[in-house]
PDB file of N, CA, C and O in Angstrom:
ATOM      1  N   MET A   1     -62.988  12.454 -10.811  1.00  0.00           N
ATOM      2  CA  MET A   1     -61.695  11.900 -10.480  1.00  0.00           C
ATOM      3  C   MET A   1     -61.220  11.022 -11.642  1.00  0.00           C
ATOM      4  O   MET A   1     -61.945  10.141 -12.103  1.00  0.00           O
ATOM      5  N   THR A   2     -60.006  11.271 -12.102  1.00  0.00           N
ATOM      6  CA  THR A   2     -59.444  10.514 -13.211  1.00  0.00           C
ATOM      7  C   THR A   2     -58.727   9.289 -12.662  1.00  0.00           C
ATOM      8  O   THR A   2     -57.890   9.392 -11.766  1.00  0.00           O
ATOM      9  N   SER A   3     -59.065   8.143 -13.208  1.00  0.00           N
ATOM     10  CA  SER A   3     -58.402   6.931 -12.739  1.00  0.00           C
ATOM     11  C   SER A   3     -57.261   6.585 -13.683  1.00  0.00           C
ATOM     12  O   SER A   3     -57.378   6.725 -14.900  1.00  0.00           O
ATOM     13  N   LYS A   4     -56.161   6.133 -13.106  1.00  0.00           N
ATOM     14  CA  LYS A   4     -55.003   5.725 -13.886  1.00  0.00           C
ATOM     15  C   LYS A   4     -55.257   4.326 -14.434  1.00  0.00           C
ATOM     16  O   LYS A   4     -55.876   3.493 -13.772  1.00  0.00           O
ATOM     17  N   PRO A   5     -54.770   4.072 -15.655  1.00  0.00           N
ATOM     18  CA  PRO A   5     -54.929   2.704 -16.161  1.00  0.00           C
ATOM     19  C   PRO A   5     -54.089   1.739 -15.335  1.00  0.00           C
ATOM     20  O   PRO A   5     -53.030   2.101 -14.823  1.00  0.00           O
ATOM     21  N   LEU A   6     -54.567   0.527 -15.214  1.00  0.00           N
ATOM     22  CA  LEU A   6     -53.823  -0.489 -14.477  1.00  0.00           C
ATOM     23  C   LEU A   6     -52.556  -0.848 -15.231  1.00  0.00           C
ATOM     24  O   LEU A   6     -52.585  -1.068 -16.442  1.00  0.00           O
ATOM     25  N   ASP A   7     -51.473  -0.905 -14.531  1.00  0.00           N
ATOM     26  CA  ASP A   7     -50.194  -1.292 -15.118  1.00  0.00           C
ATOM     27  C   ASP A   7     -49.860  -2.673 -14.593  1.00  0.00           C
ATOM     28  O   ASP A   7     -50.364  -3.089 -13.550  1.00  0.00           O
ATOM     29  N   ARG A   8     -49.025  -3.371 -15.304  1.00  0.00           N
ATOM     30  CA  ARG A   8     -48.518  -4.629 -14.779  1.00  0.00           C
ATOM     31  C   ARG A   8     -47.063  -4.752 -15.165  1.00  0.00           C
ATOM     32  O   ARG A   8     -46.612  -4.151 -16.140  1.00  0.00           O
ATOM     33  N   LEU A   9     -46.343  -5.523 -14.407  1.00  0.00           N
ATOM     34  CA  LEU A   9     -44.927  -5.720 -14.655  1.00  0.00           C
ATOM     35  C   LEU A   9     -44.740  -6.979 -15.488  1.00  0.00           C
ATOM     36  O   LEU A   9     -45.309  -8.029 -15.189  1.00  0.00           O
ATOM     37  N   ILE A  10     -43.937  -6.858 -16.532  1.00  0.00           N
ATOM     38  CA  ILE A  10     -43.754  -7.979 -17.450  1.00  0.00           C
ATOM     39  C   ILE A  10     -42.299  -8.424 -17.472  1.00  0.00           C
ATOM     40  O   ILE A  10     -41.390  -7.647 -17.180  1.00  0.00           O
ATOM     41  N   LYS A  11     -42.097  -9.686 -17.823  1.00  0.00           N
ATOM     42  CA  LYS A  11     -40.768 -10.280 -17.899  1.00  0.00           C
ATOM     43  C   LYS A  11     -40.091  -9.913 -19.218  1.00  0.00           C
ATOM     44  O   LYS A  11     -40.731  -9.432 -20.153  1.00  0.00           O
ATOM     45  N   LEU A  12     -38.788 -10.152 -19.267  1.00  0.00           N
ATOM     46  CA  LEU A  12     -37.994  -9.861 -20.452  1.00  0.00           C
ATOM     47  C   LEU A  12     -38.540 -10.562 -21.694  1.00  0.00           C
ATOM     48  O   LEU A  12     -38.563  -9.975 -22.775  1.00  0.00           O
ATOM     49  N   ASP A  13     -38.978 -11.811 -21.550  1.00  0.00           N
ATOM     50  CA  ASP A  13     -39.520 -12.544 -22.701  1.00  0.00           C
ATOM     51  C   ASP A  13     -40.677 -11.785 -23.354  1.00  0.00           C
ATOM     52  O   ASP A  13     -40.770 -11.706 -24.579  1.00  0.00           O
ATOM     53  N   GLU A  14     -41.549 -11.234 -22.521  1.00  0.00           N
ATOM     54  CA  GLU A  14     -42.688 -10.497 -23.062  1.00  0.00           C
ATOM     55  C   GLU A  14     -42.246  -9.171 -23.664  1.00  0.00           C
ATOM     56  O   GLU A  14     -42.798  -8.733 -24.673  1.00  0.00           O
ATOM     57  N   VAL A  15     -41.247  -8.524 -23.049  1.00  0.00           N
ATOM     58  CA  VAL A  15     -40.691  -7.283 -23.617  1.00  0.00           C
ATOM     59  C   VAL A  15     -40.155  -7.570 -25.016  1.00  0.00           C
ATOM     60  O   VAL A  15     -40.460  -6.843 -25.961  1.00  0.00           O
ATOM     61  N   MET A  16     -39.359  -8.626 -25.149  1.00  0.00           N
ATOM     62  CA  MET A  16     -38.768  -8.975 -26.440  1.00  0.00           C
ATOM     63  C   MET A  16     -39.860  -9.262 -27.470  1.00  0.00           C
ATOM     64  O   MET A  16     -39.737  -8.870 -28.630  1.00  0.00           O
ATOM     65  N   GLN A  17     -40.912  -9.934 -27.058  1.00  0.00           N
ATOM     66  CA  GLN A  17     -42.017 -10.238 -27.958  1.00  0.00           C
ATOM     67  C   GLN A  17     -42.739  -8.958 -28.376  1.00  0.00           C
ATOM     68  O   GLN A  17     -43.101  -8.798 -29.541  1.00  0.00           O
ATOM     69  N   GLN A  18     -42.946  -8.051 -27.425  1.00  0.00           N
ATOM     70  CA  GLN A  18     -43.658  -6.797 -27.713  1.00  0.00           C
ATOM     71  C   GLN A  18     -42.898  -5.930 -28.717  1.00  0.00           C
ATOM     72  O   GLN A  18     -43.500  -5.368 -29.632  1.00  0.00           O
ATOM     73  N   ILE A  19     -41.565  -5.819 -28.547  1.00  0.00           N
ATOM     74  CA  ILE A  19     -40.821  -4.882 -29.386  1.00  0.00           C
ATOM     75  C   ILE A  19     -40.057  -5.551 -30.523  1.00  0.00           C
ATOM     76  O   ILE A  19     -39.526  -4.864 -31.396  1.00  0.00           O
ATOM     77  N   GLY A  20     -39.994  -6.869 -30.526  1.00  0.00           N
ATOM     78  CA  GLY A  20     -39.425  -7.585 -31.650  1.00  0.00           C
ATOM     79  C   GLY A  20     -37.912  -7.574 -31.743  1.00  0.00           C
ATOM     80  O   GLY A  20     -37.361  -7.638 -32.842  1.00  0.00           O
ATOM     81  N   VAL A  21     -37.233  -7.496 -30.611  1.00  0.00           N
ATOM     82  CA  VAL A  21     -35.773  -7.572 -30.595  1.00  0.00           C
ATOM     83  C   VAL A  21     -35.330  -8.569 -29.528  1.00  0.00           C
ATOM     84  O   VAL A  21     -36.125  -8.989 -28.687  1.00  0.00           O
ATOM     85  N   GLY A  22     -34.065  -8.939 -29.573  1.00  0.00           N
ATOM     86  CA  GLY A  22     -33.528  -9.901 -28.628  1.00  0.00           C
ATOM     87  C   GLY A  22     -33.048  -9.272 -27.328  1.00  0.00           C
ATOM     88  O   GLY A  22     -33.048  -8.052 -27.162  1.00  0.00           O
ATOM     89  N   LYS A  23     -32.643 -10.134 -26.424  1.00  0.00           N
ATOM     90  CA  LYS A  23     -32.204  -9.734 -25.082  1.00  0.00           C
ATOM     91  C   LYS A  23     -31.041  -8.748 -25.125  1.00  0.00           C
ATOM     92  O   LYS A  23     -31.061  -7.734 -24.428  1.00  0.00           O
ATOM     93  N   THR A  24     -30.025  -9.044 -25.943  1.00  0.00           N
ATOM     94  CA  THR A  24     -28.847  -8.171 -26.011  1.00  0.00           C
ATOM     95  C   THR A  24     -29.227  -6.782 -26.484  1.00  0.00           C
ATOM     96  O   THR A  24     -28.743  -5.791 -25.938  1.00  0.00           O
ATOM     97  N   LYS A  25     -30.090  -6.690 -27.496  1.00  0.00           N
ATOM     98  CA  LYS A  25     -30.523  -5.398 -28.026  1.00  0.00           C
ATOM     99  C   LYS A  25     -31.313  -4.622 -26.982  1.00  0.00           C
ATOM    100  O   LYS A  25     -31.144  -3.408 -26.863  1.00  0.00           O
ATOM    101  N   VAL A  26     -32.168  -5.292 -26.227  1.00  0.00           N
ATOM    102  CA  VAL A  26     -32.930  -4.618 -25.171  1.00  0.00           C
ATOM    103  C   VAL A  26     -31.964  -3.967 -24.183  1.00  0.00           C
ATOM    104  O   VAL A  26     -32.103  -2.787 -23.863  1.00  0.00           O
ATOM    105  N   TYR A  27     -30.985  -4.735 -23.700  1.00  0.00           N
ATOM    106  CA  TYR A  27     -30.050  -4.194 -22.713  1.00  0.00           C
ATOM    107  C   TYR A  27     -29.122  -3.139 -23.307  1.00  0.00           C
ATOM    108  O   TYR A  27     -28.718  -2.209 -22.609  1.00  0.00           O
ATOM    109  N   ASP A  28     -28.782  -3.273 -24.583  1.00  0.00           N
ATOM    110  CA  ASP A  28     -27.998  -2.219 -25.253  1.00  0.00           C
ATOM    111  C   ASP A  28     -28.784  -0.916 -25.297  1.00  0.00           C
ATOM    112  O   ASP A  28     -28.232   0.148 -25.018  1.00  0.00           O
ATOM    113  N   MET A  29     -30.066  -0.987 -25.644  1.00  0.00           N
ATOM    114  CA  MET A  29     -30.899   0.216 -25.706  1.00  0.00           C
ATOM    115  C   MET A  29     -31.084   0.836 -24.327  1.00  0.00           C
ATOM    116  O   MET A  29     -31.140   2.060 -24.203  1.00  0.00           O
ATOM    117  N   ILE A  30     -31.180   0.010 -23.292  1.00  0.00           N
ATOM    118  CA  ILE A  30     -31.299   0.530 -21.926  1.00  0.00           C
ATOM    119  C   ILE A  30     -30.030   1.287 -21.559  1.00  0.00           C
ATOM    120  O   ILE A  30     -30.093   2.379 -20.995  1.00  0.00           O
ATOM    121  N   GLN A  31     -28.882   0.707 -21.880  1.00  0.00           N
ATOM    122  CA  GLN A  31     -27.610   1.350 -21.543  1.00  0.00           C
ATOM    123  C   GLN A  31     -27.456   2.682 -22.270  1.00  0.00           C
ATOM    124  O   GLN A  31     -26.866   3.617 -21.730  1.00  0.00           O
ATOM    125  N   LEU A  32     -27.979   2.773 -23.483  1.00  0.00           N
ATOM    126  CA  LEU A  32     -27.926   4.020 -24.259  1.00  0.00           C
ATOM    127  C   LEU A  32     -29.078   4.966 -23.914  1.00  0.00           C
ATOM    128  O   LEU A  32     -29.231   6.021 -24.529  1.00  0.00           O
ATOM    129  N   GLU A  33     -29.887   4.576 -22.923  1.00  0.00           N
ATOM    130  CA  GLU A  33     -31.057   5.345 -22.480  1.00  0.00           C
ATOM    131  C   GLU A  33     -32.063   5.565 -23.605  1.00  0.00           C
ATOM    132  O   GLU A  33     -32.696   6.617 -23.692  1.00  0.00           O
ATOM    133  N   GLU A  34     -32.201   4.553 -24.465  1.00  0.00           N
ATOM    134  CA  GLU A  34     -33.160   4.596 -25.564  1.00  0.00           C
ATOM    135  C   GLU A  34     -34.404   3.762 -25.265  1.00  0.00           C
ATOM    136  O   GLU A  34     -35.354   3.759 -26.048  1.00  0.00           O
ATOM    137  N   PHE A  35     -34.398   3.061 -24.141  1.00  0.00           N
ATOM    138  CA  PHE A  35     -35.502   2.183 -23.772  1.00  0.00           C
ATOM    139  C   PHE A  35     -35.653   2.231 -22.257  1.00  0.00           C
ATOM    140  O   PHE A  35     -34.657   2.380 -21.548  1.00  0.00           O
ATOM    141  N   PRO A  36     -36.882   2.108 -21.741  1.00  0.00           N
ATOM    142  CA  PRO A  36     -37.097   2.176 -20.289  1.00  0.00           C
ATOM    143  C   PRO A  36     -36.302   1.103 -19.531  1.00  0.00           C
ATOM    144  O   PRO A  36     -36.252  -0.060 -19.931  1.00  0.00           O
ATOM    145  N   ALA A  37     -35.701   1.523 -18.454  1.00  0.00           N
ATOM    146  CA  ALA A  37     -34.965   0.595 -17.591  1.00  0.00           C
ATOM    147  C   ALA A  37     -35.951  -0.276 -16.819  1.00  0.00           C
ATOM    148  O   ALA A  37     -37.084   0.132 -16.560  1.00  0.00           O
ATOM    149  N   PRO A  38     -35.514  -1.467 -16.457  1.00  0.00           N
ATOM    150  CA  PRO A  38     -36.405  -2.349 -15.693  1.00  0.00           C
ATOM    151  C   PRO A  38     -36.540  -1.901 -14.244  1.00  0.00           C
ATOM    152  O   PRO A  38     -35.738  -1.120 -13.731  1.00  0.00           O
ATOM    153  N   ILE A  39     -37.559  -2.410 -13.618  1.00  0.00           N
ATOM    154  CA  ILE A  39     -37.763  -2.254 -12.184  1.00  0.00           C
ATOM    155  C   ILE A  39     -37.158  -3.499 -11.551  1.00  0.00           C
ATOM    156  O   ILE A  39     -37.489  -4.618 -11.943  1.00  0.00           O
ATOM    157  N   LYS A  40     -36.285  -3.317 -10.586  1.00  0.00           N
ATOM    158  CA  LYS A  40     -35.633  -4.460  -9.945  1.00  0.00           C
ATOM    159  C   LYS A  40     -36.462  -4.911  -8.748  1.00  0.00           C
ATOM    160  O   LYS A  40     -36.795  -4.120  -7.866  1.00  0.00           O
ATOM    161  N   LEU A  41     -36.781  -6.182  -8.740  1.00  0.00           N
ATOM    162  CA  LEU A  41     -37.482  -6.814  -7.626  1.00  0.00           C
ATOM    163  C   LEU A  41     -36.572  -7.917  -7.101  1.00  0.00           C
ATOM    164  O   LEU A  41     -36.639  -9.065  -7.540  1.00  0.00           O
ATOM    165  N   GLY A  42     -35.720  -7.539  -6.150  1.00  0.00           N
ATOM    166  CA  GLY A  42     -34.711  -8.487  -5.696  1.00  0.00           C
ATOM    167  C   GLY A  42     -33.746  -8.747  -6.835  1.00  0.00           C
ATOM    168  O   GLY A  42     -33.118  -7.819  -7.345  1.00  0.00           O
ATOM    169  N   ARG A  43     -33.622 -10.002  -7.238  1.00  0.00           N
ATOM    170  CA  ARG A  43     -32.732 -10.326  -8.346  1.00  0.00           C
ATOM    171  C   ARG A  43     -33.441 -10.354  -9.696  1.00  0.00           C
ATOM    172  O   ARG A  43     -32.822 -10.640 -10.721  1.00  0.00           O
ATOM    173  N   TYR A  44     -34.745 -10.057  -9.694  1.00  0.00           N
ATOM    174  CA  TYR A  44     -35.535 -10.108 -10.917  1.00  0.00           C
ATOM    175  C   TYR A  44     -35.693  -8.725 -11.532  1.00  0.00           C
ATOM    176  O   TYR A  44     -35.757  -7.722 -10.822  1.00  0.00           O
ATOM    177  N   SER A  45     -35.756  -8.684 -12.849  1.00  0.00           N
ATOM    178  CA  SER A  45     -36.021  -7.449 -13.589  1.00  0.00           C
ATOM    179  C   SER A  45     -37.385  -7.570 -14.240  1.00  0.00           C
ATOM    180  O   SER A  45     -37.698  -8.574 -14.880  1.00  0.00           O
ATOM    181  N   ARG A  46     -38.185  -6.542 -14.069  1.00  0.00           N
ATOM    182  CA  ARG A  46     -39.506  -6.498 -14.691  1.00  0.00           C
ATOM    183  C   ARG A  46     -39.691  -5.104 -15.292  1.00  0.00           C
ATOM    184  O   ARG A  46     -39.134  -4.121 -14.803  1.00  0.00           O
ATOM    185  N   TRP A  47     -40.480  -5.045 -16.356  1.00  0.00           N
ATOM    186  CA  TRP A  47     -40.740  -3.787 -17.036  1.00  0.00           C
ATOM    187  C   TRP A  47     -42.200  -3.420 -16.901  1.00  0.00           C
ATOM    188  O   TRP A  47     -43.075  -4.284 -16.851  1.00  0.00           O
ATOM    189  N   SER A  48     -42.450  -2.115 -16.844  1.00  0.00           N
ATOM    190  CA  SER A  48     -43.820  -1.606 -16.826  1.00  0.00           C
ATOM    191  C   SER A  48     -44.403  -1.777 -18.226  1.00  0.00           C
ATOM    192  O   SER A  48     -43.835  -1.293 -19.205  1.00  0.00           O
ATOM    193  N   LEU A  49     -45.535  -2.466 -18.315  1.00  0.00           N
ATOM    194  CA  LEU A  49     -46.186  -2.655 -19.607  1.00  0.00           C
ATOM    195  C   LEU A  49     -46.567  -1.310 -20.212  1.00  0.00           C
ATOM    196  O   LEU A  49     -46.436  -1.119 -21.421  1.00  0.00           O
ATOM    197  N   ILE A  50     -47.032  -0.387 -19.397  1.00  0.00           N
ATOM    198  CA  ILE A  50     -47.415   0.938 -19.898  1.00  0.00           C
ATOM    199  C   ILE A  50     -46.201   1.659 -20.472  1.00  0.00           C
ATOM    200  O   ILE A  50     -46.306   2.282 -21.528  1.00  0.00           O
ATOM    201  N   GLU A  51     -45.046   1.592 -19.800  1.00  0.00           N
ATOM    202  CA  GLU A  51     -43.836   2.242 -20.315  1.00  0.00           C
ATOM    203  C   GLU A  51     -43.397   1.619 -21.637  1.00  0.00           C
ATOM    204  O   GLU A  51     -42.980   2.335 -22.547  1.00  0.00           O
ATOM    205  N   VAL A  52     -43.484   0.316 -21.749  1.00  0.00           N
ATOM    206  CA  VAL A  52     -43.113  -0.365 -22.994  1.00  0.00           C
ATOM    207  C   VAL A  52     -44.066   0.053 -24.114  1.00  0.00           C
ATOM    208  O   VAL A  52     -43.623   0.346 -25.225  1.00  0.00           O
ATOM    209  N   GLN A  53     -45.355   0.082 -23.835  1.00  0.00           N
ATOM    210  CA  GLN A  53     -46.332   0.481 -24.849  1.00  0.00           C
ATOM    211  C   GLN A  53     -46.149   1.947 -25.239  1.00  0.00           C
ATOM    212  O   GLN A  53     -46.303   2.297 -26.410  1.00  0.00           O
ATOM    213  N   ASP A  54     -45.822   2.811 -24.267  1.00  0.00           N
ATOM    214  CA  ASP A  54     -45.540   4.218 -24.570  1.00  0.00           C
ATOM    215  C   ASP A  54     -44.320   4.337 -25.474  1.00  0.00           C
ATOM    216  O   ASP A  54     -44.310   5.152 -26.396  1.00  0.00           O
ATOM    217  N   TRP A  55     -43.292   3.533 -25.217  1.00  0.00           N
ATOM    218  CA  TRP A  55     -42.082   3.546 -26.044  1.00  0.00           C
ATOM    219  C   TRP A  55     -42.435   3.141 -27.484  1.00  0.00           C
ATOM    220  O   TRP A  55     -41.950   3.749 -28.437  1.00  0.00           O
ATOM    221  N   ILE A  56     -43.270   2.124 -27.634  1.00  0.00           N
ATOM    222  CA  ILE A  56     -43.687   1.689 -28.968  1.00  0.00           C
ATOM    223  C   ILE A  56     -44.414   2.826 -29.683  1.00  0.00           C
ATOM    224  O   ILE A  56     -44.160   3.078 -30.861  1.00  0.00           O
ATOM    225  N   GLU A  57     -45.310   3.512 -28.984  1.00  0.00           N
ATOM    226  CA  GLU A  57     -46.034   4.634 -29.581  1.00  0.00           C
ATOM    227  C   GLU A  57     -45.076   5.753 -29.995  1.00  0.00           C
ATOM    228  O   GLU A  57     -45.257   6.358 -31.051  1.00  0.00           O
ATOM    229  N   GLN A  58     -44.062   6.034 -29.174  1.00  0.00           N
ATOM    230  CA  GLN A  58     -43.067   7.057 -29.522  1.00  0.00           C
ATOM    231  C   GLN A  58     -42.320   6.678 -30.792  1.00  0.00           C
ATOM    232  O   GLN A  58     -42.034   7.535 -31.628  1.00  0.00           O
ATOM    233  N   GLN A  59     -42.006   5.398 -30.938  1.00  0.00           N
ATOM    234  CA  GLN A  59     -41.316   4.939 -32.142  1.00  0.00           C
ATOM    235  C   GLN A  59     -42.187   5.140 -33.378  1.00  0.00           C
ATOM    236  O   GLN A  59     -41.700   5.541 -34.435  1.00  0.00           O
ATOM    237  N   LYS A  60     -43.464   4.861 -33.234  1.00  0.00           N
ATOM    238  CA  LYS A  60     -44.395   5.033 -34.348  1.00  0.00           C
ATOM    239  C   LYS A  60     -44.530   6.512 -34.712  1.00  0.00           C
ATOM    240  O   LYS A  60     -44.587   6.856 -35.892  1.00  0.00           O
ATOM    241  N   GLN A  61     -44.581   7.387 -33.706  1.00  0.00           N
ATOM    242  CA  GLN A  61     -44.723   8.821 -33.956  1.00  0.00           C
ATOM    243  C   GLN A  61     -43.453   9.396 -34.587  1.00  0.00           C
ATOM    244  O   GLN A  61     -43.537  10.253 -35.467  1.00  0.00           O
ATOM    245  N   SER A  62     -42.283   8.936 -34.149  1.00  0.00           N
ATOM    246  CA  SER A  62     -41.041   9.462 -34.721  1.00  0.00           C
ATOM    247  C   SER A  62     -40.886   9.019 -36.171  1.00  0.00           C
ATOM    248  O   SER A  62     -40.250   9.710 -36.967  1.00  0.00           O
ATOM    249  N   ARG A  63     -41.457   7.881 -36.515  1.00  0.00           N
ATOM    250  CA  ARG A  63     -41.431   7.386 -37.892  1.00  0.00           C
ATOM    251  C   ARG A  63     -42.242   8.333 -38.783  1.00  0.00           C
ATOM    252  O   ARG A  63     -41.855   8.595 -39.921  1.00  0.00           O
ATOM    253  N   ALA A  64     -43.347   8.837 -38.274  1.00  0.00           N
ATOM    254  CA  ALA A  64     -44.239   9.697 -39.044  1.00  0.00           C
ATOM    255  C   ALA A  64     -43.702  11.121 -39.173  1.00  0.00           C
ATOM    256  O   ALA A  64     -44.107  11.863 -40.068  1.00  0.00           O
ATOM    257  N   ALA A  65     -42.789  11.499 -38.276  1.00  0.00           N
ATOM    258  CA  ALA A  65     -42.292  12.886 -38.272  1.00  0.00           C
ATOM    259  C   ALA A  65     -41.329  13.160 -39.410  1.00  0.00           C
ATOM    260  O   ALA A  65     -40.828  14.278 -39.538  1.00  0.00           O
TER     261      ALA A  65
END
């Protein structure tokens, strides 16, 4: 049986730190469907750490292509 890696939901501050851009750029990329949309928890927005890390890996791979 294959186990899925544990995911956790992270705040915008951590997203910005992970990808190195500001709040406006994050939301611009989401609107252009270039970055994973947040998960809404009531009035809060959280991002999947795995999705953010996958996005970073995609950026690295597209650079090499």
